[in-house]
C-alpha positions as a Markdown table, in Angstrom:
| # | Residue | x | y | z |
|---|---|---|---|---|
| 1 | Met | 60.1 | 24.4 | 47.0 |
| 2 | Pro | 57.3 | 22.5 | 45.3 |
| 3 | Ile | 55.6 | 24.3 | 42.4 |
| 4 | Pro | 51.9 | 24.6 | 43.0 |
| 5 | Pro | 49.6 | 23.2 | 40.3 |
| 6 | Arg | 47.7 | 25.4 | 38.0 |
| 7 | Gly | 43.9 | 25.4 | 38.4 |
| 8 | Gly | 41.8 | 23.0 | 40.4 |
| 9 | Gly | 42.2 | 19.4 | 41.2 |
| 10 | Ala | 40.8 | 16.4 | 39.1 |
| 11 | Ala | 37.1 | 15.6 | 39.3 |
| 12 | Arg | 35.9 | 12.6 | 41.3 |
| 13 | Ala | 35.4 | 9.6 | 39.1 |
| 14 | Gly | 32.1 | 9.7 | 37.4 |
| 15 | Ile | 31.3 | 13.2 | 38.6 |
| 16 | Met | 31.5 | 16.1 | 36.2 |
| 17 | Pro | 32.1 | 19.5 | 38.0 |
| 18 | Pro | 29.4 | 22.1 | 37.2 |
| 19 | Ser | 32.2 | 24.3 | 35.6 |
| 20 | Met | 33.0 | 21.5 | 33.2 |
| 21 | Ala | 29.5 | 21.0 | 32.2 |
| 22 | Asp | 29.1 | 24.7 | 31.6 |
| 23 | Ala | 32.4 | 24.7 | 29.6 |
| 24 | Arg | 31.0 | 21.9 | 27.3 |
| 25 | Ala | 27.8 | 23.8 | 26.9 |
| 26 | Leu | 29.7 | 27.0 | 26.1 |
| 27 | Ala | 31.9 | 25.0 | 23.6 |
| 28 | Gln | 28.9 | 23.7 | 21.8 |
| 29 | Arg | 27.3 | 27.1 | 21.4 |
| 30 | Leu | 30.7 | 28.4 | 20.1 |
| 31 | Leu | 30.9 | 25.6 | 17.6 |
| 32 | Asp | 27.3 | 26.4 | 16.4 |
| 33 | Gly | 28.4 | 29.8 | 15.6 |
| 34 | Asp | 27.1 | 31.8 | 18.6 |
| 35 | Arg | 29.0 | 35.1 | 18.7 |
| 36 | Arg | 28.2 | 35.7 | 22.3 |
| 37 | Ala | 29.7 | 32.3 | 23.2 |
| 38 | Leu | 32.8 | 33.2 | 21.3 |
| 39 | Ala | 33.1 | 36.5 | 23.1 |
| 40 | Arg | 32.5 | 34.8 | 26.5 |
| 41 | Ala | 35.1 | 32.1 | 25.8 |
| 42 | Ile | 37.7 | 34.6 | 24.8 |
| 43 | Thr | 37.1 | 36.7 | 27.9 |
| 44 | Leu | 37.5 | 33.5 | 30.1 |
| 45 | Val | 40.8 | 32.8 | 28.4 |
| 46 | Glu | 42.0 | 36.4 | 28.8 |
| 47 | Asn | 41.1 | 36.4 | 32.5 |
| 48 | Asp | 43.2 | 33.1 | 32.9 |
| 49 | Asp | 40.0 | 31.4 | 34.0 |
| 50 | Pro | 40.3 | 27.5 | 33.9 |
| 51 | Asp | 36.9 | 27.3 | 32.2 |
| 52 | Gly | 38.3 | 29.1 | 29.3 |
| 53 | Tyr | 41.0 | 26.6 | 28.7 |
| 54 | Ala | 38.4 | 23.8 | 29.3 |
| 55 | Val | 36.4 | 25.3 | 26.3 |
| 56 | Val | 39.7 | 25.4 | 24.1 |
| 57 | Arg | 40.2 | 21.7 | 25.0 |
| 58 | Glu | 36.6 | 20.8 | 23.9 |
| 59 | Val | 36.8 | 22.7 | 20.6 |
| 60 | Tyr | 40.3 | 22.1 | 19.6 |
| 61 | Pro | 39.6 | 19.0 | 17.3 |
| 62 | Gln | 37.4 | 21.3 | 15.2 |
| 63 | Thr | 40.3 | 23.8 | 14.6 |
| 64 | Gly | 42.8 | 24.0 | 11.7 |
| 65 | Arg | 40.2 | 24.9 | 9.1 |
| 66 | Ala | 40.7 | 28.7 | 9.0 |
| 67 | Ala | 43.2 | 30.5 | 6.9 |
| 68 | Val | 45.3 | 32.4 | 9.5 |
| 69 | Val | 47.1 | 35.4 | 8.2 |
| 70 | Gly | 49.4 | 37.4 | 10.5 |
| 71 | Leu | 50.1 | 41.1 | 9.8 |
| 72 | Thr | 53.0 | 42.8 | 11.4 |
| 73 | Gly | 55.1 | 45.9 | 10.9 |
| 74 | Pro | 56.0 | 49.2 | 12.6 |
| 75 | Pro | 53.4 | 51.3 | 14.2 |
| 76 | Gly | 51.6 | 53.7 | 12.0 |
| 77 | Val | 51.9 | 51.9 | 8.7 |
| 78 | Gly | 48.2 | 51.2 | 8.5 |
| 79 | Lys | 47.9 | 47.6 | 9.6 |
| 80 | Ser | 44.4 | 48.1 | 10.9 |
| 81 | Thr | 43.3 | 49.8 | 7.7 |
| 82 | Leu | 44.7 | 47.0 | 5.7 |
| 83 | Ile | 42.9 | 44.4 | 7.7 |
| 84 | Gly | 39.6 | 46.4 | 7.3 |
| 85 | Ala | 40.1 | 46.5 | 3.5 |
| 86 | Leu | 41.0 | 42.7 | 3.4 |
| 87 | Thr | 37.9 | 42.0 | 5.5 |
| 88 | Thr | 35.8 | 43.9 | 3.0 |
| 89 | Ala | 37.2 | 41.9 | 0.2 |
| 90 | Arg | 36.7 | 38.5 | 2.0 |
| 91 | Arg | 33.2 | 39.3 | 3.0 |
| 92 | Ala | 32.5 | 40.2 | -0.7 |
| 93 | Ala | 33.6 | 36.7 | -1.6 |
| 94 | Gly | 31.1 | 35.3 | 1.0 |
| 95 | Arg | 33.8 | 34.4 | 3.6 |
| 96 | Thr | 33.5 | 34.9 | 7.3 |
| 97 | Val | 36.3 | 36.7 | 9.1 |
| 98 | Gly | 37.7 | 36.8 | 12.7 |
| 99 | Val | 40.1 | 39.7 | 13.5 |
| 100 | Leu | 42.3 | 39.7 | 16.6 |
| 101 | Ser | 44.2 | 43.0 | 17.1 |
| 102 | Val | 46.9 | 42.7 | 19.8 |
| 103 | Asp | 47.5 | 46.1 | 21.4 |
| 104 | Pro | 50.0 | 47.3 | 24.0 |
| 105 | Ser | 49.0 | 46.7 | 27.5 |
| 106 | Ser | 47.9 | 49.5 | 29.7 |
| 107 | Pro | 50.4 | 49.9 | 32.5 |
| 108 | Phe | 47.5 | 50.4 | 35.0 |
| 109 | Thr | 44.8 | 48.0 | 34.0 |
| 110 | His | 46.7 | 45.6 | 31.8 |
| 111 | Gly | 43.9 | 45.7 | 29.3 |
| 112 | Ala | 44.0 | 46.7 | 25.6 |
| 113 | Val | 44.7 | 50.4 | 25.2 |
| 114 | Leu | 42.8 | 50.4 | 21.9 |
| 115 | Gly | 39.3 | 49.0 | 21.8 |
| 116 | Asp | 37.1 | 47.2 | 19.3 |
| 117 | Arg | 35.0 | 50.2 | 18.6 |
| 118 | Ile | 37.8 | 52.4 | 17.1 |
| 119 | Arg | 39.1 | 49.7 | 14.9 |
| 120 | Leu | 37.5 | 48.4 | 11.6 |
| 121 | Ser | 34.3 | 50.3 | 12.6 |
| 122 | Glu | 32.6 | 49.7 | 9.3 |
| 123 | His | 32.5 | 45.9 | 10.1 |
| 124 | Phe | 31.5 | 46.1 | 13.7 |
| 125 | Leu | 27.9 | 45.3 | 13.1 |
| 126 | Asp | 28.5 | 42.8 | 10.4 |
| 127 | Pro | 27.4 | 39.3 | 11.7 |
| 128 | Gly | 30.0 | 37.6 | 9.5 |
| 129 | Val | 32.8 | 39.5 | 11.1 |
| 130 | Phe | 34.0 | 39.1 | 14.7 |
| 131 | Ile | 36.6 | 41.7 | 15.9 |
| 132 | Arg | 38.4 | 41.5 | 19.2 |
| 133 | Ser | 41.2 | 43.7 | 20.7 |
| 134 | Met | 43.4 | 42.1 | 23.3 |
| 135 | Ala | 46.3 | 43.2 | 25.4 |
| 136 | Asn | 49.7 | 41.7 | 24.7 |
| 137 | Arg | 50.5 | 41.6 | 28.5 |
| 138 | Gly | 54.1 | 42.4 | 27.8 |
| 139 | Ala | 54.7 | 39.6 | 25.4 |
| 140 | Leu | 57.8 | 40.7 | 23.5 |
| 141 | Gly | 56.6 | 39.4 | 20.2 |
| 142 | Gly | 53.1 | 40.9 | 20.4 |
| 143 | Leu | 51.3 | 37.7 | 21.0 |
| 144 | Ser | 50.4 | 36.6 | 24.5 |
| 145 | Glu | 49.2 | 33.1 | 25.6 |
| 146 | Ala | 45.5 | 34.3 | 25.7 |
| 147 | Ala | 45.9 | 35.7 | 22.2 |
| 148 | Leu | 46.9 | 32.4 | 20.8 |
| 149 | Gln | 44.0 | 30.7 | 22.5 |
| 150 | Ala | 41.6 | 33.3 | 21.2 |
| 151 | Ala | 42.7 | 32.7 | 17.6 |
| 152 | Leu | 41.9 | 28.9 | 18.1 |
| 153 | Leu | 38.5 | 29.9 | 19.4 |
| 154 | Met | 37.9 | 32.0 | 16.3 |
| 155 | Asp | 39.0 | 29.2 | 14.1 |
| 156 | Ala | 36.6 | 26.7 | 15.9 |
| 157 | Ser | 33.7 | 29.1 | 15.6 |
| 158 | Gly | 33.7 | 28.6 | 11.8 |
| 159 | Lys | 35.7 | 31.7 | 10.7 |
| 160 | Asp | 37.1 | 31.1 | 7.2 |
| 161 | Asp | 39.8 | 33.7 | 7.7 |
| 162 | Val | 41.4 | 34.8 | 10.9 |
| 163 | Phe | 43.6 | 38.0 | 10.7 |
| 164 | Leu | 46.2 | 38.4 | 13.6 |
| 165 | Glu | 47.5 | 42.0 | 13.9 |
| 166 | Thr | 50.5 | 42.4 | 16.2 |
| 167 | Val | 52.2 | 45.3 | 17.9 |
| 168 | Gly | 55.0 | 46.5 | 15.8 |
| 169 | Val | 57.8 | 45.9 | 18.2 |
| 170 | Gly | 60.9 | 45.5 | 15.9 |
| 171 | Gln | 63.0 | 42.6 | 14.7 |
| 172 | Ala | 64.0 | 39.7 | 16.8 |
| 173 | Glu | 60.9 | 40.1 | 19.1 |
| 174 | Val | 58.5 | 39.4 | 16.2 |
| 175 | Asp | 57.1 | 36.0 | 16.9 |
| 176 | Ile | 54.0 | 36.1 | 14.7 |
| 177 | Ile | 55.9 | 33.7 | 12.3 |
| 178 | Asp | 55.2 | 31.0 | 14.8 |
| 179 | His | 51.4 | 31.4 | 14.7 |
| 180 | Ala | 50.2 | 32.1 | 11.1 |
| 181 | Asp | 49.9 | 30.2 | 7.9 |
| 182 | Thr | 50.9 | 33.3 | 5.9 |
| 183 | Val | 52.8 | 36.3 | 7.3 |
| 184 | Val | 52.4 | 39.8 | 5.9 |
| 185 | Leu | 54.9 | 42.6 | 6.6 |
| 186 | Ala | 53.5 | 46.0 | 6.3 |
| 187 | Leu | 55.7 | 48.9 | 5.7 |
| 188 | Met | 55.3 | 52.6 | 4.5 |
| 189 | Pro | 57.6 | 54.8 | 2.5 |
| 190 | Gly | 59.5 | 57.7 | 4.3 |
| 191 | Ser | 59.4 | 56.0 | 7.6 |
| 192 | Gly | 62.5 | 55.5 | 9.7 |
| 193 | Asp | 61.0 | 52.5 | 11.3 |
| 194 | Ser | 60.2 | 50.9 | 7.9 |
| 195 | Ile | 63.8 | 51.4 | 6.9 |
| 196 | Gln | 65.0 | 49.6 | 10.0 |
| 197 | Ala | 62.7 | 46.8 | 9.1 |
| 198 | Leu | 64.7 | 46.2 | 5.9 |
| 199 | Lys | 67.4 | 44.5 | 8.0 |
| 200 | Ala | 67.6 | 40.8 | 7.5 |
| 201 | Gly | 66.2 | 39.9 | 10.7 |
| 202 | Val | 62.8 | 41.1 | 9.7 |
| 203 | Met | 63.0 | 40.5 | 6.0 |
| 204 | Glu | 63.3 | 36.7 | 6.7 |
| 205 | Ile | 59.9 | 36.7 | 8.3 |
| 206 | Pro | 57.2 | 37.6 | 5.6 |
| 207 | Asp | 55.6 | 35.6 | 2.9 |
| 208 | Val | 54.1 | 38.8 | 1.4 |
| 209 | Ile | 55.3 | 42.4 | 1.8 |
| 210 | Val | 53.0 | 45.4 | 1.5 |
| 211 | Val | 54.1 | 48.9 | 1.0 |
| 212 | Asn | 51.1 | 50.9 | 2.1 |
| 213 | Lys | 50.3 | 54.6 | 1.5 |
| 214 | Arg | 51.8 | 54.2 | -2.1 |
| 215 | Asp | 50.9 | 57.8 | -3.0 |
| 216 | His | 54.1 | 58.8 | -1.1 |
| 217 | Pro | 56.8 | 60.1 | -3.5 |
| 218 | Leu | 59.3 | 57.6 | -2.0 |
| 219 | Thr | 57.3 | 54.5 | -2.7 |
| 220 | Glu | 59.3 | 53.3 | -5.7 |
| 221 | Thr | 62.5 | 54.0 | -3.8 |
| 222 | Met | 61.4 | 51.8 | -1.0 |
| 223 | Val | 60.2 | 49.0 | -3.4 |
| 224 | Arg | 63.7 | 49.1 | -4.9 |
| 225 | Glu | 65.4 | 48.9 | -1.6 |
| 226 | Ile | 63.2 | 45.9 | -0.6 |
| 227 | Arg | 63.9 | 44.1 | -3.8 |
| 228 | Gly | 67.6 | 44.7 | -3.3 |
| 229 | Val | 67.4 | 43.1 | 0.3 |
| 230 | Leu | 65.3 | 40.2 | -1.0 |
| 231 | Ser | 67.8 | 39.5 | -3.8 |
| 232 | Leu | 70.4 | 38.7 | -1.1 |
| 233 | Ala | 68.3 | 35.7 | 0.2 |
| 234 | Pro | 68.4 | 32.2 | -1.3 |
| 235 | Gln | 66.3 | 32.1 | -4.5 |
| 236 | His | 64.3 | 28.9 | -4.1 |
| 237 | Gly | 60.7 | 28.0 | -3.4 |
| 238 | Trp | 58.3 | 30.9 | -2.8 |
| 239 | Arg | 59.4 | 34.3 | -4.1 |
| 240 | Val | 58.2 | 37.0 | -1.7 |
| 241 | Pro | 56.0 | 39.4 | -3.7 |
| 242 | Ile | 55.9 | 43.2 | -3.0 |
| 243 | Val | 52.4 | 44.7 | -3.1 |
| 244 | Thr | 51.8 | 48.5 | -3.1 |
| 245 | Thr | 48.4 | 49.7 | -1.5 |
| 246 | Glu | 46.5 | 52.7 | -0.6 |
| 247 | Ala | 44.4 | 50.8 | 2.0 |
| 248 | Ala | 42.3 | 53.8 | 3.0 |
| 249 | Arg | 40.9 | 53.8 | -0.5 |
| 250 | Gly | 41.0 | 50.1 | -1.1 |
| 251 | Glu | 43.6 | 50.4 | -3.9 |
| 252 | Gly | 45.9 | 47.5 | -4.4 |
| 253 | Ile | 43.8 | 45.2 | -2.1 |
| 254 | Asp | 42.5 | 42.8 | -4.9 |
| 255 | Glu | 46.3 | 42.2 | -5.8 |
| 256 | Leu | 47.1 | 41.6 | -2.1 |
| 257 | Val | 44.2 | 39.1 | -1.9 |
| 258 | Ala | 45.5 | 37.4 | -5.1 |
| 259 | Arg | 49.0 | 37.2 | -3.5 |
| 260 | Leu | 47.7 | 35.7 | -0.2 |
| 261 | Asp | 45.6 | 33.1 | -2.1 |
| 262 | Glu | 48.7 | 32.3 | -4.3 |
| 263 | His | 50.8 | 31.7 | -1.1 |
| 264 | Arg | 48.1 | 29.6 | 0.4 |
| 265 | Ala | 47.9 | 27.4 | -2.8 |
| 266 | His | 51.7 | 27.1 | -2.9 |
| 267 | Ile | 52.2 | 25.8 | 0.7 |
| 268 | Glu | 49.3 | 23.5 | 0.3 |
| 269 | Ala | 50.6 | 22.1 | -3.0 |
| 270 | Glu | 54.2 | 21.8 | -1.7 |
| 271 | Gly | 53.0 | 20.2 | 1.5 |
| 272 | Thr | 54.6 | 22.9 | 3.6 |
| 273 | Leu | 51.4 | 24.0 | 5.2 |
| 274 | Val | 51.4 | 20.9 | 7.4 |
| 275 | Glu | 55.0 | 21.3 | 8.1 |
| 276 | Arg | 54.5 | 25.0 | 9.0 |
| 277 | Arg | 51.7 | 24.2 | 11.3 |
| 278 | Arg | 53.6 | 21.5 | 12.9 |
| 279 | Arg | 56.5 | 23.9 | 13.6 |
| 280 | Asn | 54.1 | 26.6 | 14.8 |
| 281 | Leu | 52.3 | 24.2 | 17.2 |
| 282 | Arg | 55.7 | 22.9 | 18.5 |
| 283 | Asn | 56.7 | 26.5 | 19.3 |
| 284 | Glu | 53.3 | 27.2 | 20.8 |
| 285 | Val | 53.4 | 24.2 | 23.1 |
| 286 | Leu | 57.0 | 25.2 | 24.3 |
| 287 | Gly | 56.0 | 28.8 | 24.7 |
| 288 | Leu | 52.9 | 28.0 | 26.7 |
| 289 | Ala | 54.8 | 25.6 | 28.9 |
| 290 | Ala | 57.6 | 28.1 | 29.6 |
| 291 | Thr | 55.1 | 30.7 | 30.5 |
| 292 | Arg | 53.2 | 28.5 | 32.9 |
| 293 | Ile | 56.4 | 27.3 | 34.4 |
| 294 | Arg | 57.4 | 31.0 | 35.1 |
| 295 | His | 54.1 | 31.6 | 36.6 |
| 296 | Arg | 54.2 | 28.8 | 38.9 |
| 297 | Leu | 57.8 | 29.5 | 39.9 |
| 298 | Glu | 56.9 | 33.1 | 40.7 |
| 299 | Ala | 54.0 | 32.0 | 42.8 |
| 300 | Ala | 56.2 | 29.4 | 44.7 |
| 301 | Leu | 58.9 | 32.0 | 45.3 |
| 302 | Ala | 56.6 | 34.8 | 46.4 |
| 303 | Asp | 57.3 | 34.4 | 50.1 |
| 304 | Asp | 60.3 | 32.1 | 49.9 |
| 305 | Ala | 63.0 | 33.0 | 52.4 |
| 306 | Gly | 65.6 | 31.0 | 50.6 |
| 307 | Phe | 65.1 | 32.8 | 47.3 |
| 308 | Ala | 65.2 | 36.2 | 49.2 |
| 309 | Arg | 68.6 | 35.3 | 50.7 |
| 310 | Leu | 69.8 | 34.2 | 47.2 |
| 311 | Leu | 68.6 | 37.5 | 45.8 |
| 312 | Asp | 70.5 | 39.3 | 48.6 |
| 313 | Glu | 73.6 | 37.7 | 47.5 |
| 314 | Val | 73.1 | 38.9 | 43.9 |
| 315 | Val | 72.3 | 42.4 | 45.0 |
| 316 | Ala | 75.5 | 42.4 | 47.1 |
| 317 | Arg | 77.4 | 41.4 | 44.0 |
| 318 | Arg | 78.7 | 38.2 | 45.7 |
| 319 | Leu | 76.8 | 36.1 | 43.3 |
| 320 | Asp | 76.1 | 36.7 | 39.6 |
| 321 | Pro | 72.5 | 36.3 | 38.3 |
| 322 | Ala | 73.3 | 33.4 | 36.0 |
| 323 | Ser | 74.8 | 31.4 | 38.9 |
| 324 | Ala | 71.8 | 32.4 | 41.1 |
| 325 | Ala | 69.4 | 31.1 | 38.4 |
| 326 | Ala | 71.3 | 27.9 | 38.1 |
| 327 | Ala | 71.0 | 27.4 | 41.9 |
| 328 | Leu | 67.4 | 28.2 | 41.7 |
| 329 | Leu | 66.6 | 25.7 | 39.1 |
| 330 | Glu | 68.7 | 23.0 | 40.8 |
| 331 | Arg | 66.7 | 23.6 | 44.0 |
| 332 | Ala | 63.4 | 23.6 | 42.2 |
| 333 | Gly | 64.3 | 20.3 | 40.7 |
| 334 | Ala | 65.3 | 18.8 | 43.9 |
| 335 | Asp | 62.0 | 19.8 | 45.5 |
| 336 | Ala | 59.7 | 18.8 | 42.6 |
């Protein structure tokens, strides 16, 4: 049961396929700051087009310059409004911004349910801001393979700040910690989802906590609860700050920007930015490899009679799923 290769074969020696030449031209335009080139490259990656990954390969040496901030939290807390307010602040400071909002996938089209035009509308025509909504394609942590590549493309295009907004999917599934330099957890008072987020599994994730919609009468109660949970964690290194905001009116955003800058300065001074990025890239490489192996395995097994018989045994309760998986892996290794 050989696993088929991904994409096309290697080019003949000395001959560059037309698609590779096109990818290099697109990559150069992207590096020069061409917004259309950036949009086109992200579309290629989102469509799983080999040319998209060729562009990523070309521009990757020019990445690593942007400050990547991930925002996560339960639905409805105002993550998009927070990003809009942060974008306004960063643009006022003369910085360029990329925004990647990862939305739930449509069960019918697998595209993003929410579109660019209904998010951050006041920035949509700003040439210093690039906004993209993408589907998470069922990725539990809210970030798909394409989204990770899109963030790299925004970085390579010269954006000073890249904001990643993920689907608020809960606790263990939140994987944004593996893909951002600074992680912001957004909560809101009076929300059952936010109270659930106080559990240790999520409270270990953020570098900064934001309590949005601070005009709510339960805001101070929530802040005290958060401080109580944080006090149970080991008290060393960076102490997670709690910022209250009213993002729709821009209140508290200056303090949030200051805390983000302080965290950036802290991890640079401590040398942990390099360590964090190494950990993030390790997890990304393993994640991408696992995803692609699954895709190849699914393709190889689509019409495989042996796998169908194995599945019949599981359905008939004569073989348990774990044993079937072990047999499948052993067979795949023998056939590789």
